[in-house]
TIVO-2410 file (N, C-alpha, C; in nm, 3 decimals):
# residues 178
REC num residu      c1      c2      c3 atome chaine
REC   1      M   0.083  -0.120   0.000     N      A
REC   1      M   0.000   0.000   0.000    CA      A
REC   1      M   0.086   0.125   0.000     C      A
REC   2      K   0.194   0.126   0.079     N      A
REC   2      K   0.283   0.243   0.083    CA      A
REC   2      K   0.349   0.265  -0.052     C      A
REC   3      V   0.378   0.157  -0.124     N      A
REC   3      V   0.441   0.168  -0.256    CA      A
REC   3      V   0.346   0.236  -0.354     C      A
REC   4      I   0.220   0.201  -0.350     N      A
REC   4      I   0.120   0.261  -0.439    CA      A
REC   4      I   0.106   0.411  -0.410     C      A
REC   5      I   0.099   0.447  -0.283     N      A
REC   5      I   0.088   0.588  -0.245    CA      A
REC   5      I   0.212   0.664  -0.288     C      A
REC   6      L   0.329   0.604  -0.274     N      A
REC   6      L   0.454   0.667  -0.316    CA      A
REC   6      L   0.454   0.689  -0.467     C      A
REC   7      R   0.411   0.588  -0.543     N      A
REC   7      R   0.406   0.600  -0.690    CA      A
REC   7      R   0.309   0.710  -0.733     C      A
REC   8      I   0.193   0.713  -0.669     N      A
REC   8      I   0.095   0.818  -0.702    CA      A
REC   8      I   0.153   0.956  -0.670     C      A
REC   9      G   0.220   0.968  -0.557     N      A
REC   9      G   0.285   1.094  -0.519    CA      A
REC   9      G   0.390   1.136  -0.620     C      A
REC  10      I   0.470   1.042  -0.666     N      A
REC  10      I   0.574   1.071  -0.766    CA      A
REC  10      I   0.510   1.115  -0.898     C      A
REC  11      I   0.404   1.047  -0.938     N      A
REC  11      I   0.334   1.083  -1.062    CA      A
REC  11      I   0.277   1.225  -1.051     C      A
REC  12      I   0.218   1.260  -0.939     N      A
REC  12      I   0.162   1.394  -0.920    CA      A
REC  12      I   0.272   1.500  -0.924     C      A
REC  13      V   0.382   1.476  -0.855     N      A
REC  13      V   0.495   1.572  -0.854    CA      A
REC  13      V   0.551   1.587  -0.995     C      A
REC  14      L   0.572   1.477  -1.066     N      A
REC  14      L   0.624   1.485  -1.204    CA      A
REC  14      L   0.524   1.558  -1.295     C      A
REC  15      G   0.395   1.537  -1.274     N      A
REC  15      G   0.294   1.607  -1.353    CA      A
REC  15      G   0.298   1.757  -1.330     C      A
REC  16      I   0.311   1.797  -1.205     N      A
REC  16      I   0.319   1.941  -1.173    CA      A
REC  16      I   0.445   2.002  -1.233     C      A
REC  17      I   0.557   1.934  -1.219     N      A
REC  17      I   0.683   1.984  -1.276    CA      A
REC  17      I   0.672   1.995  -1.428     C      A
REC  18      S   0.613   1.895  -1.491     N      A
REC  18      S   0.596   1.897  -1.637    CA      A
REC  18      S   0.507   2.013  -1.680     C      A
REC  19      L   0.397   2.035  -1.610     N      A
REC  19      L   0.306   2.144  -1.644    CA      A
REC  19      L   0.374   2.281  -1.628     C      A
REC  20      L   0.448   2.298  -1.520     N      A
REC  20      L   0.519   2.425  -1.499    CA      A
REC  20      L   0.627   2.446  -1.605     C      A
REC  21      S   0.697   2.340  -1.642     N      A
REC  21      S   0.799   2.350  -1.747    CA      A
REC  21      S   0.735   2.383  -1.882     C      A
REC  22      F   0.621   2.320  -1.911     N      A
REC  22      F   0.548   2.348  -2.034    CA      A
REC  22      F   0.502   2.494  -2.039     C      A
REC  23      K   0.454   2.545  -1.926     N      A
REC  23      K   0.408   2.684  -1.920    CA      A
REC  23      K   0.525   2.779  -1.943     C      A
REC  24      K   0.639   2.752  -1.881     N      A
REC  24      K   0.757   2.839  -1.897    CA      A
REC  24      K   0.805   2.838  -2.041     C      A
REC  25      Y   0.811   2.721  -2.103     N      A
REC  25      Y   0.852   2.710  -2.243    CA      A
REC  25      Y   0.751   2.779  -2.334     C      A
REC  26      S   0.623   2.758  -2.306     N      A
REC  26      S   0.517   2.818  -2.388    CA      A
REC  26      S   0.523   2.970  -2.385     C      A
REC  27      K   0.555   3.027  -2.270     N      A
REC  27      K   0.564   3.172  -2.258    CA      A
REC  27      K   0.677   3.228  -2.344     C      A
REC  28      K   0.786   3.152  -2.356     N      A
REC  28      K   0.899   3.196  -2.439    CA      A
REC  28      K   0.862   3.202  -2.586     C      A
REC  29      I   0.781   3.109  -2.632     N      A
REC  29      I   0.751   3.100  -2.775    CA      A
REC  29      I   0.607   3.143  -2.807     C      A
REC  30      K   0.546   3.222  -2.721     N      A
REC  30      K   0.404   3.255  -2.736    CA      A
REC  30      K   0.369   3.328  -2.865     C      A
REC  31      T   0.467   3.390  -2.932     N      A
REC  31      T   0.437   3.463  -3.055    CA      A
REC  31      T   0.466   3.381  -3.180     C      A
REC  32      E   0.515   3.260  -3.164     N      A
REC  32      E   0.543   3.175  -3.279    CA      A
REC  32      E   0.424   3.084  -3.306     C      A
REC  33      H   0.406   3.050  -3.432     N      A
REC  33      H   0.297   2.958  -3.465    CA      A
REC  33      H   0.351   2.815  -3.461     C      A
REC  34      S   0.304   2.740  -3.364     N      A
REC  34      S   0.344   2.600  -3.349    CA      A
REC  34      S   0.234   2.526  -3.275     C      A
REC  35      I   0.246   2.396  -3.269     N      A
REC  35      I   0.147   2.316  -3.198    CA      A
REC  35      I   0.150   2.349  -3.049     C      A
REC  36      V   0.269   2.378  -2.996     N      A
REC  36      V   0.282   2.415  -2.854    CA      A
REC  36      V   0.206   2.544  -2.826     C      A
REC  37      T   0.220   2.643  -2.914     N      A
REC  37      T   0.151   2.771  -2.896    CA      A
REC  37      T   0.000   2.752  -2.908     C      A
REC  38      S  -0.043   2.671  -3.001     N      A
REC  38      S  -0.186   2.646  -3.017    CA      A
REC  38      S  -0.246   2.583  -2.892     C      A
REC  39      I  -0.173   2.489  -2.833     N      A
REC  39      I  -0.222   2.423  -2.711    CA      A
REC  39      I  -0.213   2.517  -2.591     C      A
REC  40      S  -0.098   2.582  -2.575     N      A
REC  40      S  -0.078   2.667  -2.456    CA      A
REC  40      S  -0.169   2.788  -2.455     C      A
REC  41      S  -0.206   2.840  -2.573     N      A
REC  41      S  -0.295   2.956  -2.576    CA      A
REC  41      S  -0.434   2.919  -2.524     C      A
REC  42      R  -0.469   2.793  -2.525     N      A
REC  42      R  -0.596   2.749  -2.469    CA      A
REC  42      R  -0.586   2.723  -2.318     C      A
REC  43      L  -0.465   2.689  -2.272     N      A
REC  43      L  -0.445   2.655  -2.131    CA      A
REC  43      L  -0.408   2.774  -2.043     C      A
REC  44      F  -0.328   2.866  -2.098     N      A
REC  44      F  -0.272   2.975  -2.018    CA      A
REC  44      F  -0.314   3.109  -2.076     C      A
REC  45      D  -0.327   3.208  -1.991     N      A
REC  45      D  -0.363   3.344  -2.033    CA      A
REC  45      D  -0.236   3.429  -2.030     C      A
REC  46      F  -0.173   3.443  -2.146     N      A
REC  46      F  -0.051   3.523  -2.156    CA      A
REC  46      F  -0.079   3.667  -2.197     C      A
REC  47      N  -0.203   3.700  -2.226     N      A
REC  47      N  -0.238   3.838  -2.261    CA      A
REC  47      N  -0.223   3.926  -2.137     C      A
REC  48      T  -0.183   4.051  -2.158     N      A
REC  48      T  -0.169   4.144  -2.047    CA      A
REC  48      T  -0.251   4.269  -2.074     C      A
REC  49      F  -0.296   4.333  -1.966     N      A
REC  49      F  -0.369   4.458  -1.976    CA      A
REC  49      F  -0.319   4.551  -1.867     C      A
REC  50      N  -0.270   4.668  -1.908     N      A
REC  50      N  -0.223   4.768  -1.813    CA      A
REC  50      N  -0.297   4.899  -1.837     C      A
REC  51      L  -0.336   4.963  -1.728     N      A
REC  51      L  -0.405   5.092  -1.735    CA      A
REC  51      L  -0.320   5.194  -1.661     C      A
REC  52      K  -0.296   5.306  -1.729     N      A
REC  52      K  -0.221   5.416  -1.670    CA      A
REC  52      K  -0.303   5.543  -1.683     C      A
REC  53      V  -0.303   5.625  -1.578     N      A
REC  53      V  -0.379   5.750  -1.581    CA      A
REC  53      V  -0.286   5.866  -1.546     C      A
REC  54      D  -0.322   5.986  -1.593     N      A
REC  54      D  -0.240   6.102  -1.556    CA      A
REC  54      D  -0.269   6.141  -1.411     C      A
REC  55      K  -0.192   6.231  -1.359     N      A
REC  55      K  -0.196   6.265  -1.216    CA      A
REC  55      K  -0.328   6.325  -1.170     C      A
REC  56      N  -0.410   6.373  -1.263     N      A
REC  56      N  -0.539   6.433  -1.226    CA      A
REC  56      N  -0.651   6.330  -1.213     C      A
REC  57      L  -0.622   6.204  -1.241     N      A
REC  57      L  -0.722   6.099  -1.234    CA      A
REC  57      L  -0.683   5.996  -1.127     C      A
REC  58      N  -0.785   5.933  -1.070     N      A
REC  58      N  -0.763   5.829  -0.969    CA      A
REC  58      N  -0.780   5.693  -1.036     C      A
REC  59      L  -0.676   5.612  -1.035     N      A
REC  59      L  -0.676   5.482  -1.099    CA      A
REC  59      L  -0.787   5.391  -1.047     C      A
REC  60      S  -0.821   5.404  -0.921     N      A
REC  60      S  -0.924   5.319  -0.859    CA      A
REC  60      S  -1.065   5.350  -0.908     C      A
REC  61      N  -1.084   5.462  -0.977     N      A
REC  61      N  -1.216   5.499  -1.028    CA      A
REC  61      N  -1.250   5.430  -1.161     C      A
REC  62      F  -1.156   5.352  -1.213     N      A
REC  62      F  -1.176   5.290  -1.344    CA      A
REC  62      F  -1.192   5.139  -1.331     C      A
REC  63      R  -1.271   5.087  -1.425     N      A
REC  63      R  -1.293   4.943  -1.434    CA      A
REC  63      R  -1.298   4.908  -1.583     C      A
REC  64      V  -1.237   4.795  -1.619     N      A
REC  64      V  -1.238   4.750  -1.758    CA      A
REC  64      V  -1.293   4.608  -1.761     C      A
REC  65      I  -1.387   4.586  -1.851     N      A
REC  65      I  -1.449   4.454  -1.867    CA      A
REC  65      I  -1.419   4.402  -2.006     C      A
REC  66      N  -1.377   4.276  -2.011     N      A
REC  66      N  -1.362   4.207  -2.139    CA      A
REC  66      N  -1.503   4.169  -2.183     C      A
REC  67      K  -1.553   4.234  -2.285     N      A
REC  67      K  -1.691   4.213  -2.328    CA      A
REC  67      K  -1.713   4.072  -2.383     C      A
REC  68      N  -1.609   4.010  -2.436     N      A
REC  68      N  -1.622   3.876  -2.492    CA      A
REC  68      N  -1.655   3.773  -2.384     C      A
REC  69      S  -1.582   3.780  -2.273     N      A
REC  69      S  -1.600   3.680  -2.167    CA      A
REC  69      S  -1.685   3.731  -2.051     C      A
REC  70      G  -1.702   3.863  -2.041     N      A
REC  70      G  -1.774   3.920  -1.929    CA      A
REC  70      G  -1.688   3.935  -1.804     C      A
REC  71      K  -1.560   3.901  -1.813     N      A
REC  71      K  -1.471   3.909  -1.697    CA      A
REC  71      K  -1.417   4.050  -1.680     C      A
REC  72      T  -1.407   4.093  -1.555     N      A
REC  72      T  -1.346   4.221  -1.524    CA      A
REC  72      T  -1.195   4.203  -1.526     C      A
REC  73      I  -1.127   4.277  -1.613     N      A
REC  73      I  -0.982   4.260  -1.626    CA      A
REC  73      I  -0.903   4.374  -1.562     C      A
REC  74      F  -0.975   4.477  -1.514     N      A
REC  74      F  -0.909   4.583  -1.437    CA      A
REC  74      F  -1.010   4.638  -1.338     C      A
REC  75      V  -0.974   4.636  -1.209     N      A
REC  75      V  -1.063   4.686  -1.105    CA      A
REC  75      V  -0.979   4.719  -0.982     C      A
REC  76      N  -1.022   4.820  -0.906     N      A
REC  76      N  -0.953   4.862  -0.784    CA      A
REC  76      N  -0.805   4.891  -0.806     C      A
REC  77      G  -0.772   4.947  -0.921     N      A
REC  77      G  -0.634   4.983  -0.951    CA      A
REC  77      G  -0.544   4.867  -0.987     C      A
REC  78      E  -0.600   4.748  -1.012     N      A
REC  78      E  -0.519   4.630  -1.043    CA      A
REC  78      E  -0.569   4.559  -1.168     C      A
REC  79      S  -0.472   4.510  -1.246     N      A
REC  79      S  -0.504   4.428  -1.363    CA      A
REC  79      S  -0.532   4.285  -1.319     C      A
REC  80      K  -0.624   4.222  -1.388     N      A
REC  80      K  -0.660   4.082  -1.364    CA      A
REC  80      K  -0.647   4.005  -1.494     C      A
REC  81      K  -0.638   3.875  -1.483     N      A
REC  81      K  -0.637   3.790  -1.601    CA      A
REC  81      K  -0.780   3.775  -1.651     C      A
REC  82      G  -0.795   3.738  -1.777     N      A
REC  82      G  -0.929   3.716  -1.829    CA      A
REC  82      G  -0.946   3.752  -1.975     C      A
REC  83      I  -0.835   3.760  -2.050     N      A
REC  83      I  -0.845   3.786  -2.193    CA      A
REC  83      I  -0.808   3.656  -2.263     C      A
REC  84      E  -0.909   3.587  -2.310     N      A
REC  84      E  -0.887   3.459  -2.375    CA      A
REC  84      E  -0.834   3.478  -2.517     C      A
REC  85      N  -0.758   3.382  -2.561     N      A
REC  85      N  -0.712   3.383  -2.700    CA      A
REC  85      N  -0.823   3.324  -2.785     C      A
REC  86      D  -0.880   3.408  -2.869     N      A
REC  86      D  -0.983   3.361  -2.958    CA      A
REC  86      D  -0.976   3.438  -3.089     C      A
REC  87      Y  -1.035   3.381  -3.189     N      A
REC  87      Y  -1.040   3.441  -3.321    CA      A
REC  87      Y  -1.157   3.538  -3.325     C      A
REC  88      G  -1.136   3.652  -3.383     N      A
REC  88      G  -1.245   3.748  -3.400    CA      A
REC  88      G  -1.222   3.874  -3.319     C      A
REC  89      Y  -1.332   3.947  -3.299     N      A
REC  89      Y  -1.322   4.074  -3.229    CA      A
REC  89      Y  -1.293   4.053  -3.081     C      A
REC  90      R  -1.201   4.131  -3.030     N      A
REC  90      R  -1.175   4.138  -2.886    CA      A
REC  90      R  -1.225   4.275  -2.843     C      A
REC  91      L  -1.327   4.274  -2.759     N      A
REC  91      L  -1.396   4.397  -2.721    CA      A
REC  91      L  -1.382   4.423  -2.571     C      A
REC  92      F  -1.362   4.549  -2.536     N      A
REC  92      F  -1.343   4.589  -2.397    CA      A
REC  92      F  -1.429   4.711  -2.367     C      A
REC  93      E  -1.477   4.719  -2.243     N      A
REC  93      E  -1.556   4.833  -2.197    CA      A
REC  93      E  -1.481   4.904  -2.085     C      A
REC  94      L  -1.473   5.036  -2.093     N      A
REC  94      L  -1.408   5.118  -1.991    CA      A
REC  94      L  -1.515   5.194  -1.914     C      A
REC  95      F  -1.513   5.177  -1.782     N      A
REC  95      F  -1.608   5.245  -1.694    CA      A
REC  95      F  -1.533   5.342  -1.605     C      A
REC  96      Y  -1.591   5.459  -1.587     N      A
REC  96      Y  -1.539   5.559  -1.495    CA      A
REC  96      Y  -1.650   5.586  -1.394     C      A
REC  97      L  -1.622   5.562  -1.266     N      A
REC  97      L  -1.722   5.578  -1.160    CA      A
REC  97      L  -1.852   5.505  -1.197     C      A
REC  98      D  -1.839   5.384  -1.243     N      A
REC  98      D  -1.949   5.294  -1.280    CA      A
REC  98      D  -2.034   5.341  -1.397     C      A
REC  99      Q  -1.982   5.433  -1.477     N      A
REC  99      Q  -2.052   5.477  -1.598    CA      A
REC  99      Q  -1.965   5.441  -1.718     C      A
REC 100      K  -2.024   5.368  -1.814     N      A
REC 100      K  -1.946   5.330  -1.933    CA      A
REC 100      K  -1.916   5.454  -2.014     C      A
REC 101      I  -1.785   5.476  -2.039     N      A
REC 101      I  -1.746   5.594  -2.115    CA      A
REC 101      I  -1.683   5.559  -2.250     C      A
REC 102      F  -1.625   5.440  -2.261     N      A
REC 102      F  -1.566   5.398  -2.388    CA      A
REC 102      F  -1.581   5.249  -2.405     C      A
REC 103      E  -1.585   5.210  -2.530     N      A
REC 103      E  -1.572   5.070  -2.570    CA      A
REC 103      E  -1.464   5.071  -2.677     C      A
REC 104      F  -1.379   4.973  -2.675     N      A
REC 104      F  -1.273   4.967  -2.775    CA      A
REC 104      F  -1.244   4.822  -2.807     C      A
REC 105      G  -1.180   4.802  -2.921     N      A
REC 105      G  -1.150   4.666  -2.959    CA      A
REC 105      G  -1.074   4.659  -3.089     C      A
REC 106      H  -1.046   4.535  -3.127     N      A
REC 106      H  -0.976   4.507  -3.252    CA      A
REC 106      H  -1.010   4.365  -3.294     C      A
REC 107      F  -0.964   4.328  -3.411     N      A
REC 107      F  -0.991   4.196  -3.465    CA      A
REC 107      F  -0.864   4.112  -3.456     C      A
REC 108      S  -0.876   3.995  -3.395     N      A
REC 108      S  -0.763   3.901  -3.386    CA      A
REC 108      S  -0.778   3.798  -3.498     C      A
REC 109      K  -0.676   3.790  -3.582     N      A
REC 109      K  -0.683   3.701  -3.697    CA      A
REC 109      K  -0.645   3.556  -3.665     C      A
REC 110      N  -0.588   3.534  -3.548     N      A
REC 110      N  -0.550   3.398  -3.508    CA      A
REC 110      N  -0.585   3.377  -3.362     C      A
REC 111      N  -0.637   3.260  -3.330     N      A
REC 111      N  -0.676   3.234  -3.192    CA      A
REC 111      N  -0.557   3.201  -3.102     C      A
REC 112      W  -0.437   3.192  -3.157     N      A
REC 112      W  -0.320   3.169  -3.074    CA      A
REC 112      W  -0.240   3.296  -3.052     C      A
REC 113      H  -0.282   3.408  -3.109     N      A
REC 113      H  -0.210   3.534  -3.087    CA      A
REC 113      H  -0.236   3.586  -2.946     C      A
REC 114      T  -0.130   3.627  -2.878     N      A
REC 114      T  -0.144   3.693  -2.749    CA      A
REC 114      T  -0.102   3.838  -2.765     C      A
REC 115      Y  -0.165   3.925  -2.689     N      A
REC 115      Y  -0.143   4.068  -2.704    CA      A
REC 115      Y  -0.112   4.132  -2.569     C      A
REC 116      N  -0.041   4.243  -2.576     N      A
REC 116      N  -0.017   4.329  -2.461    CA      A
REC 116      N  -0.096   4.456  -2.487     C      A
REC 117      Y  -0.189   4.486  -2.397     N      A
REC 117      Y  -0.274   4.604  -2.408    CA      A
REC 117      Y  -0.229   4.706  -2.304     C      A
REC 118      E  -0.208   4.829  -2.348     N      A
REC 118      E  -0.174   4.937  -2.256    CA      A
REC 118      E  -0.267   5.054  -2.286     C      A
REC 119      L  -0.351   5.087  -2.189     N      A
REC 119      L  -0.446   5.197  -2.204    CA      A
REC 119      L  -0.400   5.313  -2.118     C      A
REC 120      N  -0.373   5.426  -2.182     N      A
REC 120      N  -0.332   5.548  -2.114    CA      A
REC 120      N  -0.447   5.647  -2.120     C      A
REC 121      L  -0.483   5.702  -2.003     N      A
REC 121      L  -0.594   5.797  -1.994    CA      A
REC 121      L  -0.544   5.932  -1.949     C      A
REC 122      K  -0.590   6.036  -2.019     N      A
REC 122      K  -0.555   6.174  -1.986    CA      A
REC 122      K  -0.681   6.258  -1.985     C      A
REC 123      I  -0.674   6.371  -1.918     N      A
REC 123      I  -0.782   6.468  -1.922    CA      A
REC 123      I  -0.752   6.567  -2.034     C      A
REC 124      N  -0.849   6.585  -2.124     N      A
REC 124      N  -0.835   6.678  -2.234    CA      A
REC 124      N  -0.965   6.758  -2.244     C      A
REC 125      N  -0.960   6.886  -2.214     N      A
REC 125      N  -1.079   6.972  -2.213    CA      A
REC 125      N  -1.188   6.915  -2.123     C      A
REC 126      S  -1.151   6.874  -2.005     N      A
REC 126      S  -1.237   6.819  -1.901    CA      A
REC 126      S  -1.305   6.686  -1.938     C      A
REC 127      T  -1.259   6.622  -2.043     N      A
REC 127      T  -1.308   6.489  -2.077    CA      A
REC 127      T  -1.190   6.391  -2.077     C      A
REC 128      I  -1.223   6.266  -2.053     N      A
REC 128      I  -1.120   6.163  -2.050    CA      A
REC 128      I  -1.086   6.122  -2.193     C      A
REC 129      D  -0.957   6.120  -2.222     N      A
REC 129      D  -0.908   6.088  -2.356    CA      A
REC 129      D  -0.824   5.961  -2.347     C      A
REC 130      P  -0.872   5.849  -2.407     N      A
REC 130      P  -0.796   5.725  -2.401    CA      A
REC 130      P  -0.697   5.713  -2.516     C      A
REC 131      D  -0.590   5.643  -2.490     N      A
REC 131      D  -0.492   5.611  -2.593    CA      A
REC 131      D  -0.451   5.466  -2.570     C      A
REC 132      L  -0.499   5.378  -2.655     N      A
REC 132      L  -0.472   5.235  -2.639    CA      A
REC 132      L  -0.361   5.192  -2.733     C      A
REC 133      K  -0.264   5.124  -2.678     N      A
REC 133      K  -0.155   5.066  -2.755    CA      A
REC 133      K  -0.169   4.915  -2.745     C      A
REC 134      I  -0.170   4.850  -2.859     N      A
REC 134      I  -0.179   4.704  -2.864    CA      A
REC 134      I  -0.053   4.654  -2.930     C      A
REC 135      S   0.010   4.555  -2.869     N      A
REC 135      S   0.130   4.500  -2.930    CA      A
REC 135      S   0.132   4.349  -2.915     C      A
REC 136      R   0.197   4.288  -3.010     N      A
REC 136      R   0.227   4.145  -3.005    CA      A
REC 136      R   0.378   4.137  -2.997     C      A
REC 137      D   0.428   4.095  -2.884     N      A
REC 137      D   0.572   4.093  -2.859    CA      A
REC 137      D   0.622   4.236  -2.871     C      A
REC 138      K   0.707   4.267  -2.964     N      A
REC 138      K   0.757   4.403  -2.979    CA      A
REC 138      K   0.693   4.474  -3.099     C      A
REC 139      N   0.601   4.410  -3.165     N      A
REC 139      N   0.538   4.466  -3.284    CA      A
REC 139      N   0.409   4.538  -3.247     C      A
REC 140      S   0.395   4.659  -3.294     N      A
REC 140      S   0.273   4.736  -3.272    CA      A
REC 140      S   0.162   4.679  -3.359     C      A
REC 141      Y   0.040   4.693  -3.311     N      A
REC 141      Y  -0.075   4.640  -3.383    CA      A
REC 141      Y  -0.182   4.748  -3.389     C      A
REC 142      D  -0.228   4.782  -3.509     N      A
REC 142      D  -0.333   4.882  -3.520    CA      A
REC 142      D  -0.433   4.850  -3.631     C      A
REC 143      N  -0.442   4.726  -3.668     N      A
REC 143      N  -0.531   4.686  -3.775    CA      A
REC 143      N  -0.674   4.667  -3.722     C      A
REC 144      D  -0.770   4.724  -3.792     N      A
REC 144      D  -0.911   4.708  -3.760    CA      A
REC 144      D  -0.942   4.745  -3.615     C      A
REC 145      F  -0.894   4.857  -3.572     N      A
REC 145      F  -0.906   4.903  -3.435    CA      A
REC 145      F  -1.011   5.013  -3.428     C      A
REC 146      F  -1.087   5.019  -3.317     N      A
REC 146      F  -1.189   5.123  -3.305    CA      A
REC 146      F  -1.210   5.162  -3.159     C      A
REC 147      Y  -1.267   5.281  -3.142     N      A
REC 147      Y  -1.318   5.330  -3.013    CA      A
REC 147      Y  -1.466   5.363  -3.031     C      A
REC 148      K  -1.543   5.346  -2.926     N      A
REC 148      K  -1.679   5.399  -2.919    CA      A
REC 148      K  -1.683   5.486  -2.795     C      A
REC 149      K  -1.725   5.610  -2.811     N      A
REC 149      K  -1.734   5.703  -2.699    CA      A
REC 149      K  -1.880   5.719  -2.660     C      A
REC 150      F  -1.909   5.698  -2.532     N      A
REC 150      F  -2.045   5.711  -2.481    CA      A
REC 150      F  -2.057   5.848  -2.414     C      A
REC 151      E  -2.149   5.930  -2.466     N      A
REC 151      E  -2.164   6.066  -2.417    CA      A
REC 151      E  -2.300   6.082  -2.350     C      A
REC 152      Y  -2.299   6.150  -2.237     N      A
REC 152      Y  -2.418   6.164  -2.154    CA      A
REC 152      Y  -2.461   6.310  -2.145     C      A
REC 153      D  -2.591   6.330  -2.123     N      A
REC 153      D  -2.642   6.466  -2.106    CA      A
REC 153      D  -2.626   6.510  -1.960     C      A
REC 154      N  -2.682   6.626  -1.927     N      A
REC 154      N  -2.668   6.680  -1.791    CA      A
REC 154      N  -2.736   6.595  -1.683     C      A
REC 155      T  -2.834   6.514  -1.724     N      A
REC 155      T  -2.903   6.427  -1.628    CA      A
REC 155      T  -2.838   6.289  -1.622     C      A
REC 156      E  -2.726   6.274  -1.687     N      A
REC 156      E  -2.648   6.149  -1.692    CA      A
REC 156      E  -2.718   6.037  -1.766     C      A
REC 157      K  -2.806   6.073  -1.861     N      A
REC 157      K  -2.866   5.975  -1.950    CA      A
REC 157      K  -2.782   5.972  -2.077     C      A
REC 158      L  -2.769   5.853  -2.133     N      A
REC 158      L  -2.691   5.838  -2.256    CA      A
REC 158      L  -2.754   5.921  -2.366     C      A
REC 159      D  -2.674   6.008  -2.426     N      A
REC 159      D  -2.721   6.101  -2.528    CA      A
REC 159      D  -2.682   6.053  -2.668     C      A
REC 160      R  -2.554   6.015  -2.684     N      A
REC 160      R  -2.509   5.970  -2.815    CA      A
REC 160      R  -2.386   5.881  -2.801     C      A
REC 161      I  -2.362   5.806  -2.907     N      A
REC 161      I  -2.245   5.721  -2.917    CA      A
REC 161      I  -2.167   5.766  -3.039     C      A
REC 162      S  -2.041   5.801  -3.018     N      A
REC 162      S  -1.954   5.843  -3.128    CA      A
REC 162      S  -1.858   5.728  -3.161     C      A
REC 163      Y  -1.848   5.697  -3.288     N      A
REC 163      Y  -1.756   5.593  -3.334    CA      A
REC 163      Y  -1.629   5.661  -3.383     C      A
REC 164      L  -1.516   5.619  -3.327     N      A
REC 164      L  -1.389   5.685  -3.355    CA      A
REC 164      L  -1.288   5.587  -3.414     C      A
REC 165      T  -1.199   5.641  -3.497     N      A
REC 165      T  -1.089   5.562  -3.551    CA      A
REC 165      T  -0.975   5.557  -3.449     C      A
REC 166      L  -0.870   5.489  -3.485     N      A
REC 166      L  -0.752   5.481  -3.399    CA      A
REC 166      L  -0.699   5.621  -3.367     C      A
REC 167      N  -0.705   5.713  -3.463     N      A
REC 167      N  -0.660   5.851  -3.442    CA      A
REC 167      N  -0.766   5.939  -3.378     C      A
REC 168      K  -0.878   5.877  -3.338     N      A
REC 168      K  -0.991   5.942  -3.272    CA      A
REC 168      K  -1.067   6.038  -3.363     C      A
REC 169      D  -1.062   6.012  -3.492     N      A
REC 169      D  -1.146   6.086  -3.586    CA      A
REC 169      D  -1.285   6.024  -3.581     C      A
REC 170      V  -1.388   6.109  -3.573     N      A
REC 170      V  -1.525   6.060  -3.568    CA      A
REC 170      V  -1.567   6.019  -3.708     C      A
REC 171      Y  -1.612   5.894  -3.723     N      A
REC 171      Y  -1.661   5.851  -3.854    CA      A
REC 171      Y  -1.810   5.818  -3.852     C      A
REC 172      N  -1.873   5.819  -3.734     N      A
REC 172      N  -2.016   5.797  -3.726    CA      A
REC 172      N  -2.064   5.841  -3.588     C      A
REC 173      V  -2.185   5.896  -3.582     N      A
REC 173      V  -2.246   5.934  -3.455    CA      A
REC 173      V  -2.387   5.877  -3.452     C      A
REC 174      E  -2.420   5.814  -3.341     N      A
REC 174      E  -2.552   5.755  -3.323    CA      A
REC 174      E  -2.622   5.828  -3.210     C      A
REC 175      Q  -2.731   5.896  -3.242     N      A
REC 175      Q  -2.812   5.961  -3.140    CA      A
REC 175      Q  -2.895   5.855  -3.069     C      A
REC 176      V  -2.899   5.861  -2.940     N      A
REC 176      V  -2.976   5.765  -2.863    CA      A
REC 176      V  -3.112   5.826  -2.831     C      A
REC 177      N  -3.217   5.747  -2.855     N      A
REC 177      N  -3.352   5.796  -2.826    CA      A
REC 177      N  -3.371   5.812  -2.676     C      A
REC 178      K  -3.436   5.919  -2.640     N      A
REC 178      K  -3.460   5.945  -2.496    CA      A
REC 178      K  -3.597   5.903  -2.457     C      A
***
């Protein structure tokens, strides 16, 4: 009986060591297309999300939700995991004091691609101005990228939604019925 317990213990320890080694190796090659990357992108979340604000804003007042999964990836001044590797649009919602102020996203052409997201927020004419940088490893990414700005009236009811390009040029405005 002791031999069986010892063998099971050894198998568990070897399994944990193998999984940790696989994760470490996978992280090194996360930007290469291989069978290891395809498997590891399903097992591990190597995507990162960082939020930075200028000195006039409080980092704790912001929350970011991954719209695809519904997971909160930034809250209480801290980044969380929750950006899955999937093919298609990756959409995010930015909330300030529990009011949605922006939605942004891009199109991922491969479900094994991992990205580093850095959102910088500044005050510009008393409104929050986002600047999102998306990169894969050291390569910048700006293909099929968009912002949606949610604008509210004096009573804090949604008034309109502005669709913006990467350079924040307005290309469409949707008036919201009151």
